[in-house]
matplotlib code that plots the C-alpha trace (Angstrom):
import matplotlib.pyplot as plt

x = [86.1, 85.9, 88.2, 91.1, 91.9, 91.1, 91.9, 88.3, 89.0, 91.8, 90.8, 88.7, 86.3, 86.8, 83.3, 83.4, 86.3, 84.9, 86.0, 89.2, 92.2, 93.8, 96.3, 100.0, 99.3, 96.9, 98.5, 100.1, 97.5, 94.1, 91.6, 83.2, 83.8, 85.0, 88.7, 89.9, 88.2, 89.8, 93.2, 92.6, 91.9, 94.9, 97.2, 95.8, 95.3, 98.3, 99.7, 96.3, 95.9, 99.4, 98.3, 95.4, 92.6, 90.2, 88.7, 85.1, 83.9, 80.2, 78.2, 75.8, 78.5, 78.8, 78.2, 74.9, 75.4, 75.5, 78.3, 81.1, 83.5, 81.0, 80.3, 82.4, 84.1, 82.9, 83.6, 86.1, 88.3, 88.3, 89.2, 92.1, 93.3, 92.9, 93.6, 94.4, 93.0, 89.7, 86.5, 84.2, 81.4, 78.9, 79.7, 77.7, 78.2, 76.5, 76.5, 77.4, 74.1, 72.2, 68.8, 66.5, 68.0, 71.1, 69.1, 70.1, 66.7, 66.5, 64.1, 66.4, 69.5, 67.9, 66.9, 70.3, 72.0, 69.7, 70.6, 74.3, 73.9, 72.0, 74.7, 77.4, 75.3, 74.9, 78.7, 80.4, 83.3, 83.2, 84.6, 84.2, 86.0, 84.1, 85.6, 82.8, 81.8, 81.6, 77.9, 76.6, 78.1, 75.5, 72.8, 74.6, 74.8, 71.3, 72.5, 70.1, 66.4, 63.8, 64.4, 68.1, 69.4, 72.5, 72.3, 76.0, 79.2, 80.9, 83.2, 86.8, 89.1, 90.5, 88.2, 87.6, 84.7, 83.5, 79.9, 78.0, 74.6, 71.8, 70.8, 67.2, 65.4, 67.8, 66.2, 66.2, 67.9, 65.1, 67.6, 68.2, 65.6, 63.1, 63.8, 62.1, 63.4, 62.4, 63.0, 60.6, 59.3, 62.7, 65.1, 66.8, 69.9, 70.3, 73.8, 75.2, 78.6, 80.8, 81.8, 85.5, 84.7, 82.7, 85.6, 88.1, 85.9, 85.5, 82.2, 82.0, 79.0, 77.1, 77.7, 76.6, 73.3, 72.7, 73.4, 72.3, 74.3, 73.8, 73.1, 75.7, 75.6, 72.2, 72.4, 70.1, 72.0, 75.2, 73.7, 72.4, 75.8, 77.5, 75.0, 75.6, 79.3, 78.9, 76.7, 79.1, 82.0, 80.2, 79.5, 83.2, 84.3, 81.8, 83.0]
y = [100.2, 100.1, 97.8, 99.3, 99.5, 96.4, 95.8, 96.6, 100.2, 100.8, 98.8, 100.3, 97.3, 96.8, 95.9, 92.9, 91.3, 88.5, 88.9, 91.0, 91.0, 94.0, 96.0, 96.1, 99.6, 98.5, 95.3, 97.1, 99.7, 98.7, 97.5, 89.9, 87.2, 88.7, 88.1, 91.7, 92.0, 88.8, 90.0, 93.3, 91.6, 89.3, 92.2, 95.0, 92.9, 90.7, 91.1, 90.1, 87.3, 86.0, 85.9, 83.6, 86.0, 84.5, 86.5, 85.6, 85.6, 86.8, 87.0, 89.5, 92.1, 91.6, 94.5, 95.9, 94.9, 91.8, 93.1, 90.5, 92.7, 92.5, 88.8, 86.5, 83.3, 79.8, 78.5, 75.9, 78.5, 80.8, 78.0, 76.9, 80.5, 81.2, 77.9, 79.5, 82.2, 82.5, 81.1, 80.1, 78.5, 81.2, 80.7, 78.1, 76.8, 79.2, 82.1, 84.5, 84.1, 87.4, 86.0, 85.9, 87.6, 88.4, 90.1, 93.7, 95.5, 98.2, 96.3, 93.2, 95.3, 97.2, 93.9, 92.3, 95.4, 95.0, 91.3, 92.2, 94.8, 92.4, 89.7, 92.2, 93.4, 89.9, 89.2, 88.9, 91.2, 94.8, 96.0, 94.5, 95.6, 95.1, 95.4, 95.9, 97.5, 101.2, 101.2, 98.6, 100.6, 103.2, 100.6, 99.4, 102.9, 103.9, 106.5, 105.6, 106.3, 103.6, 103.6, 102.9, 106.3, 107.2, 110.4, 110.8, 110.9, 107.8, 106.0, 106.3, 103.3, 102.2, 104.8, 104.0, 105.2, 104.1, 103.6, 102.5, 101.0, 103.2, 102.4, 101.5, 104.7, 106.9, 109.1, 107.6, 109.4, 110.4, 110.2, 106.4, 104.9, 107.5, 106.8, 103.4, 101.0, 97.9, 96.3, 93.6, 93.4, 92.8, 95.1, 97.4, 97.5, 101.2, 102.6, 106.1, 107.4, 108.3, 111.9, 110.9, 109.5, 112.6, 114.9, 112.7, 112.9, 116.6, 117.9, 115.3, 113.4, 116.4, 118.3, 115.4, 115.1, 118.9, 119.4, 116.1, 113.5, 112.7, 109.0, 107.3, 104.0, 102.6, 98.8, 98.8, 101.5, 99.6, 96.5, 98.5, 100.2, 96.8, 95.4, 98.4, 97.8, 94.1, 95.0, 97.6, 95.2, 92.6, 95.2, 96.2, 92.6, 91.9, 94.9]
z = [144.6, 140.9, 138.9, 137.0, 133.3, 131.3, 127.6, 126.7, 127.8, 125.3, 122.3, 119.5, 119.6, 123.4, 124.3, 122.0, 124.1, 126.3, 130.0, 129.3, 131.6, 133.2, 131.1, 132.2, 133.4, 136.1, 137.3, 140.2, 141.4, 142.7, 140.1, 140.9, 139.4, 136.2, 135.5, 135.9, 139.3, 140.6, 139.3, 141.1, 144.4, 144.1, 143.3, 145.5, 148.6, 148.1, 151.7, 153.2, 150.8, 151.7, 155.3, 154.3, 153.6, 151.1, 148.2, 147.7, 144.1, 144.0, 140.8, 142.4, 141.8, 138.0, 135.6, 134.4, 130.8, 128.6, 126.4, 125.9, 127.9, 130.8, 130.5, 132.8, 132.0, 132.8, 136.3, 135.2, 133.5, 136.5, 138.9, 136.6, 136.4, 140.1, 141.8, 145.2, 147.5, 145.7, 147.2, 144.3, 146.4, 145.3, 141.6, 139.7, 136.1, 133.7, 136.2, 133.5, 131.6, 131.9, 132.8, 135.8, 138.8, 136.6, 133.9, 133.2, 133.1, 135.8, 138.1, 138.1, 138.6, 141.6, 143.1, 142.6, 144.2, 147.2, 147.5, 147.4, 150.1, 152.3, 151.7, 152.9, 155.8, 157.1, 157.0, 160.4, 159.4, 160.6, 157.3, 153.8, 150.6, 147.4, 143.9, 141.4, 138.2, 137.2, 136.1, 138.6, 141.4, 140.8, 141.4, 144.5, 146.0, 145.0, 142.6, 139.8, 139.4, 138.9, 135.2, 135.7, 134.8, 136.8, 138.9, 139.8, 137.8, 136.5, 138.9, 137.7, 137.3, 140.7, 142.5, 146.1, 148.2, 151.6, 152.8, 155.9, 156.4, 157.4, 161.0, 162.1, 163.0, 161.0, 158.4, 155.0, 152.1, 149.6, 146.8, 147.5, 145.2, 146.5, 150.1, 150.2, 152.8, 151.0, 147.6, 146.4, 150.0, 151.6, 153.4, 150.9, 153.2, 152.4, 152.5, 152.9, 151.8, 154.8, 155.6, 155.1, 151.7, 150.7, 151.7, 149.8, 146.7, 147.0, 145.5, 142.7, 144.1, 145.3, 142.1, 140.0, 141.9, 141.7, 138.0, 136.7, 134.8, 131.1, 131.1, 128.9, 130.8, 130.1, 129.6, 126.7, 124.9, 125.4, 123.9, 120.9, 120.5, 120.4, 117.9, 115.6, 115.9, 114.9, 112.0, 110.7, 111.1, 109.0, 106.3, 106.2, 105.9, 103.1, 101.2]

ax = plt.figure().add_subplot(projection="3d")
ax.plot(x, y, z, "-o")
ax.set_aspect("equal")
plt.show()
């Protein structure tokens, strides 16, 4: 699932807002550990949370960008804002720094997506719900090429899709990173969208793959766009 509408989506300079919250519009419908995703989980799955289900904050699911709106808050702030029902054991101080395995170059993003899939695959639960980011979801589902260009349409806010892991011996999808079963020498933990999800989505995914998608969500382009905005703002202030 992709998160819902945050303030960065409606403000003119939205990408410059650090870790924005959900807007009032999306505080009831569905919307890790950025603030808006944690709010989404607490609201959307409130009945399950009330029964004692823990929401696990996992940095592997952060966005494929270092824009302020895609940069999370420090652990202490998140723990103070979400004192109950959130498991922060996987979140370390400084987790939001976009370096190393959290860098946003295509190779690092593909590797991080594989780590997240393996983490989910090793969970004891039969079903897992993940609330993640619109662009990173393309890396997670294998819908990007090796240069990080997305091959399917953008995930809408609150959009929900379901996937299953590809079984051993099952034919690999050549569209999933070229059909390779490993990433950096480890199990790629390939996933495939379920038939039910494809029917629910109509022809959106298939049409996007067939016609091609203009890549408007390249991490480097987003960084350059934000840099241009900041420069222009300084010029306006100086004038």
